[in-house]
N, C-alpha and C positions, 0 to 999 in steps of 0.2 A: 970340756964344752959345757956351756950353760944349758941345763936340761930344758929350760923354757924356750930356748931358741932352736933346739934340734928339730929336724923335720919328722913328720909322722911317717912310719913305714907304709901304712895304708894311705893311698892317695885317691881312691874312688869314693865319691859321695853322690848318691842318687838325688834326684829332685826332692826337695823337702819344703816347698812353698806351701803355706797354709792359707785357707780361706776362713775369715773370722767374721762372725755375726755378733755385734755388740747390742745387748738388749737394755732397756731402760732401767731394769732393776740391778744392772751390773753383771748379769750372767753373760758368759762368753760361750759361743758354740764354734768349735774349731774342727776343721777337717782338711786333709791334704788335698791340694789341687790335683795331684796325680791319682788316677784311679787304680784300683787293684787289678792286676793282669789276670786273664782267664786261667783257671786251674781245674784239675780233675778232682772232684769231691769224693775220692775213693782211694784210700791208702793201699789196700791189698792190690788194687789194679795198678797203682804206681810201682809197687814192688814187683809185680808180674812183668811189667814192662822192662825193668832192669834185668830180671832173670832171663828174659828172652833176648835182650840186646847184648848182654855181656855175661853169660852164665858162669864163667870161671873167675869173674872179678871178685876179689875178697870182699866179704860183707860184714862179718861180725866175729869178734874174737874175745876169749876169756882165758885166764891162766888155769892150768891144771893144778889146782892146789896152791897154797901159799908159796910163792917163789918159783913155781913150776913154769914150764914152757907155755907159749900161747897155743890154745886150741882154736882153729879158725874154720869158719864156714864160708863157702862161696855163695853167691846169690842163688845159684841153682840148688845147692844143698839146703840152703835156708828155706827157699820156697817149697822144695819137696817135703821138708819136715812140717812146715806150716800147713801145706795142703793135706797132709796125713791127719793133722789135728782137725782141720775143717771137715774132712770126710767122716772122721770118727764122730764128731759132734752132730753132723747131719744124720748119721746112722742111729744116733740115740733117740731121735725124735723127741727132743726135750719140750716140755710144756711152754707155751707162750708166757711171757712175763717173768721168766726165770733168768738167771745170770751165770756167768763163769767167774768164780772167785780165785784170785791168784794170791797165795800167801808168801811165795818165795821172794827173795831179794833179786837184784839184777843178775841175770844169767842168760846164756844163749837159749836155754830151754824156756825161760820166762818169755823172751821175745818171740820165740816160735809159737808158744801157746797163745800169746796175746794176738798176733797176726792171724793165727788160725781161728781164734774165736771171733775176731772182727769179720773175717771173711764169711763165716757161717751165719752171721746175723745175730749171734748170741751176745748180749751186752757183757763186756769184760770189766771186772772191778779189781784192780791191783790194790792190795792192802799193805800198809806199812808192816814190815817184818816185826817191828817192835810190839805190835798188837798180839802177836803169837808167841813172843819170847819172854816177855817180862813176867815176873812173879805176880800172883794174885788169881782172881777168878775169871780172867779174860773178858772183863765187862765190856770193853770197847769192841772186841772181836764179836762177842755175842750180839751187841747192838747192830753191827754191820751186817751180820748174817740175817737178823730179823728184818733189816731194811732192804737188802738187795735180793734176798731169797735165792741163793745159789742152787743150781741144779748140778753143778760140777765144782769141785774144789781141787785146785792144783797146788800141791806143796811138794816141790821137787826134792828137798833134803829131808828125808823121812826122820832121821834121828833128831834133827834140829827142831822140827815141828811136831814131834811125836806127842808131847804132852797136850798141846792145843788140839790136835786131831782126835785124841782119845778123851778129852774133857768137854769140849764144846759140842752142843747138839746141832749138827748140821742137817738134821731131818733126813730126807731121802736122797740127799746130794751124793753123787758119785765122787769118791776121793781118788785122785790120780797122784801117784808118788813113785819115787825111785825104787823103794823096797817094801812092797805091801806085806811081806812076811814079818816085818818088824812091828806091825801094828796089831792090836787086838780087835780091830774093827775091819770090815771088808774094804778092800781097795783094789785099784787096777794099776798095773805097772806102767810107767811112762813109756817103756820100750814097746809094750803091746799097743799103745795108742799110736806111736810113731811107725809101727809096722802095718798100719791100716792101708789097704790097697786104694789108691786114689782113682776116682771115676770122673767122667765129664761133669758130674753134678757139682764139683768144686768150682770150676770156671763159670758154670751157670750161676752159682751162688754169688760169686764175685761180681760178675757183670750185672746181676740183678739187685745188688745192694741198694737200699733206699738211703740216700745221703742224709735224710732228715730223721731217720729212725734212731732210737737209742743205740749207741755203739759202745760207749765207755761210761762207767760210773766212777768218777774221780772224787775221792773223799777230801773234805775240808780238814784243816788241821785239828779242829776240835779243841782249841786252846781254852775256850770259855764254856763249852758244852760238848755233848756228844757230837761226833762228826756227822755232817750231812753229805748225801751222795749227789754230786753235781752231774746232771745229764750232759754228756757231750755226744755230738753226732759226727759222722764222717765229714760233713760239710764244714763244721766248725774247725775240726783239727786240720783238714786240708787247706782251709782258708788261712789259718794261722801260719802254717808252714809256707804258704804262698806269699804272705806278707813278709815273713822273715827272709825268704829268698830274694824278694824284690829289693829290700833295703840293705841286707847284710851279706848275702851269699857270696858276692864277688870277693869280699874281704875275708869272710869266715872260712870259706873253703869246705863246704859240706860234701863236696865230691872227693875230698882228700881223706886223711886219717883224723879221727876224732877220739880223744881219750877223755872219759867222763865218769865221775863217781856219783852224780846226783841220783837219788832214788827214783825209780820209775813209778812209784806210788804217788809221787808229787808231779805236778804238771810241768815244771821246768825240765826235770830229767826226762819225762816222757816225750816232751816236744823235741828235745835235742836228739833223742833216739830216733823218733819218726823222721825228723828232718834229714838226718844222716842216711838212714837206710833207704828213704824214698828219693834221695838225691844221688844215689850211686856211690856213697862214701863208705869208708871202712870204719866201723865202730869198735873201739877197744874198751872193754868194760874194766874200769878201775875199781878194784876191790877195796881200796883205801878210802878214807874220808878225813876231813879236818877235825880229828879228835885225837887226844893222846893215845898212843899205842897203835893207831891205825894210819896216821898221816905218813909214816915212813914208807908204807906200801905205795902211796900216791907219788912220793918223791922218787922212788925207784922206777916207777912206771914212766914218769916224765923224762928221766934220763934216757930211757929206751925208746919212747914214742914222743919225740918233741912235737908239741901241738902247734897248729896254725891258729886255732881258736880255743881259748880257755874260758871255762865257765866256773864261777865259784860264788859263794856267799862272802860278805865282807869279813866275817870271822876267819874264813878259809884263806882269804887274801892276806890277812894279817899274819897268819901262821906261815904262809908261803913266803912272804917278805922276809920274815926272820930266817927261814931256811936258805933263801937265795943269798942273803948277806953273809952267811957262814960257809957256803959251799960253792966254790968257783965252777966246778964241773956242772953242778945243777943249774947255775946261772947261765952258763954257756948253752946248755941244751934247751932250757926253757925258752930262751929268747931266740934260738936258732931260726925257727920257722914262724914264730908268733906274729900275727898281724892284727888280731882282734882279741880283746878281753872283755867279758861280759860279767856284770855283777847283778845279783837279784836277791830277794828275800829281805833286804834292808838297804838303806842308803850307804854308799861308800864314803867314808870320811875323806875330805879333800886332802888332808895331810897324808893319808895312806896312798891316795892316787899319785901325789907328787913324789912320794918315796919310791913307788914303782917306776915312775918315769926316770928318776935319777938312776936306778939300777939298770933300766933298759939302755939309757944313753951311755952309761959307763961300759956296758957290755957290747952293744951293737952300733952305737952312735946314732940311734934313731929312737923316737918315741913310739909307744904302742897305743893304738886308738882304743879307748874304753867306751863301752856302750852299756846299756841297761836292758833288762827284760821286764820292765814294769808291767804287772798284770795280776790276775787272780785265777783261782781254779775256775771261777765263773766266766772268765774271758778266755778259756782254753789254756792260755799261758800268757806270755808277754803281749800286750796290745799297744804299748808305747815303747819307743826306743830313741836312742841318740844316733842319728844317721846324718849328722851335719857337723861341720867343724866347730869345735868348742873346747875350751879349757876347763869348763865347770862340770862337775859331776851332778847328776840329777836323774830325772825320769824321762827326759826327752820330750818328744812330740808323738801324736798318734800316727800309726803306720797307715798306708793306703788301705781303704776299705773300712776305716773306723771313723766315727764322729765322736768328738770329745765335748762334754758339756761341763763348764766350770761355774758352779753356783756359789756366790759370795757367802762366806762364813767367817765373820770377823775379819782379821787381816789375811785370811787364807781363802782358798776355794775348795768346796766339796767337789770331788771328782766323780763324774758319771760318764758312762760310755754306751755306745750303740753300734752294732755291726754284725756281720755274719758269724763272728767268733764268740758271740755272747750266748750263754746257755739259755734254753727255754725255761729252766727252773731246776728245782731240787726234786729228786725222786720221792714220791709219796708225801709231799709236804705242801698241800694246797694253801694252807693258811700263811705259811712263810712266803710262798711264791707271790702272793698278792701284794706284799710289801716291798719286794726287792726292785721293782721298776717304778719309775715316776710316770706322770701323766702323758709324757711323750715317748714312752717306751725305753728310756735310758736306764741302764743298770746302775744302781746306787752302790758304788764300791765300798763306801764307808771310809775312804781315804781322803786326805786333804793335800793340797799342793799350793805352791806359790810360784809366781813368774820370776825367773832370774832377772828379767828386765821388764818392769810394768809397762814400758812403752813399746816393747818389741816381743811379740809372742814367738817370733822366729828363733829366739835364743833359748826356748824351751822352759821346762818347769823343774822344780825341785820338790821332793817329797817333804810334807810338813806334818806327818803323823796321822794315826788312825783316830777317827772320832770315838770309837769304842774304848780307846786307851785314855782319852781325856777324862779328867776328874776334877772335882771341886775340893779346895781346901776347906777347913772348918770356918774360915773367914768369908767363904762364898766366892773366892777368886777361882776362875777356871785355870787349870794347868794343861797345856798342850803337851802331854807326856812324850809322844813320839818325836815331836820337834825338839823338845828339851833334851831328850836322850841323844839325838843325833848331834846337837850342838855341843853337848858335854863330851861325847866321844871324840869329836873333832878337836876340842880344846885340850883334851888330856892324852891325845896320841903322842907317843906309842905306849904310854904307861898302863892304860886301862884297856882290857879286852872287851868287856861288855858290862852293862849295868842294869839294875832293876830300879825303876823310879817309884818312890814311896811318897805318901802324904795325903791320901784320900781321907777326907773328913778330919784331918789333923791341921796343925797350925802353920806348918811350913813344909817345904819339899826337902827330902833327904834321899840318899841313894845307897844301895848295896852294890858293890863293885867287885869284879874279878880282875885282879892285877895281872899284867903280863909276866911279872917276875915275883918271886917270893917277897913278902913285905919286909922292909928294913927301916930303921929310923931315918935313913937318908931319903928313902922313897916317901915316907909319910911327911917328912919336912917339905919335899917338893910338891906333894899333893896339897898341903896347906897353903902354900904360896899360890899355886894354880887356882885353888878354890877362891881365894881372895880376888885374884885377877878376873876370874870367870864371872863372879857376882857383881863386879863394879858396874854401876849404872843400870842394873836390872831391878825390875819390880819383884814383889813377893812371890808371884807365881812363876818367875823365871830364874830365881836364885836357887842354889843348892846349899842349904845351911849345914848339913852334916853328911859325912861319908863313912862307910864301914867296909873294910876289905873282907872278902870271902875267901876261905881256903878250900872248902869243898867244891869241886867242879859241878856245873849244872848237870842234872840227872836226865838221861835219855829215858830210862825205865819209868820215871815218874812224870814224863811228858813235859819236863821243865825246859828241855831243848828239843826242837823239832828235828825231823829227819834231815832237813836242809841246813841245820846248824844254827838256827835263830832261837832267841830266848822267848818263851811264852811268858809274858809279864804277869798275867793273872795267876798262872800256875805257880810261878816262882814266888810271888807275894804270899800265896796261901801256904806253900811248903815251907817258907822261911819266915813265918809269922813271928817266931821268937826273936829272930835277928832284927826284924822291923821294930819290935817292942824295945829292944836295947838301943836302937837309934833314937827313940823318942823318950827315953828316961829323963826325968827332970834334971838329974845330975849325970851327964854323959860319962860312960865308962872310958877308961884309957884307950880302948880300941877304936873309939869313935873319933874321926878326924874332923876338926873344925877349921874354918878359914883362918889363915894367919892374921894375928892381931885381935881375934875375938876371944872373949872369956867364956866361962861356963854358961851354957844357955839351957834353960828349962824348956818344957813343952808348952811354950806360949809363943805368941807372934813375935818375931824378931823386932827389935826396936825401930829399924828403918822402915818407913811405911811404904805401902804399894804406891808406885808412881802412876 
């Protein structure tokens, strides 16, 4: 069967008509005609409703050690544990303005503590586990501690976080961990907190939650500076979940089983966790992730828990496609129940999309509907989505309750958004906060986009790069690095996994690339031919004159790759400065790949001029 002609398994598409205001300066203001349905701006209250309605319904599960059986909590068990945490926090009479810091990775205990903290009114700040595990002086963790001022620090796995707990100055914060006896500093056992007797004060606290008070401090990636703490409220998170339910829930199946690896210290993972638990679904914590040595765990879990809704970053989808092509059992299980696939963190190459559809049609005779979760930490999570029939990958259209403002920026639009899911600002950053909103109250995302069809907004938008990643060549020409990266990966699929775009203040654009397979003379020959084809008809700022393959994988410890698997371009450029220098040597070394047909090229402007 021709994959392009196969039917979609998902057949439900909600209304997606847009109202568009076109201004004289070219600005477009876009908002859905359909309004956001009413919602309860209180996640602990939504959880309580499920625990009362169906107490024995399975709620959340994790494996007992690597390869062990699933440990599962029902809604009543989960709520009882979260209520104990809430009661314990109430009993501590914590000072106003303090927070609850979570150092642990994804786990049942992490989820329990997070819901317990939210219910008590204490702002919760989940921190990337990498901040506590990598070598060095814990500079980022110290920065976060000074920023959010925790009164309680939860670190479930004592041995794993021992060095951080005993090295970083947490002030007077109470440390809660599994085994306090293993620490040289005072701490309280998790078991003692969970043994707290629950009183009516817990339900009173839940009912009395201020939906617009600080509830979560979600950290930005900190790719170019120290992370900022984004203020999120119960209204923001509940509105975001309500949006997703309205446009995706019937296809996604949040009331069913969800298997997910995305870290809860990042908004995509946190939102999916909240959406599942507050919709009555069963959340399976996937301890794997799309990285060498860890991905096998995810593949094993997929075979056991076939998803109806799969979320991943493009790099993860590329790894998954490789595995699906090699393992018939995995392919059968993965597509068995799948109705919706969501990508985020970066644009999905069209070639990878088509590769997945070919696998789906070969396996089940139907295509899988792909959507996106475009958004930012400052917009709670995804604020735009593809919820209309389309063959093109992109960032979709705003969901109900959002207004999108597209401001002309050369051949692209700068993306700005407004709505209930937009943060009031960053914690303790008044100067920064003054610059993140425009004169009409729209949040400046720093991203750019283009219309798939300039004559029809209804066909959605595609991502066109971040303004912060754009740079000037030494010739003065601007390079839209994010857009160029996406186009390059599309053209070089499936040979290249990811790239670092180079050339700031230099004479031409070049790239460092991670190949999908070990370099061979045959691979390099193919890359030379593709480089020549890619550059045909392009101007100086759109061509890639040199390419060098990397053998060392991107480093998580050095923040070169984020928790969600995307490359921090600035960090990678700094960390691999010597590799960049080799790219721009006057006489390129043999490892540098030039377009087919080109000769030795020095560090000067290429002969063909900017068009």
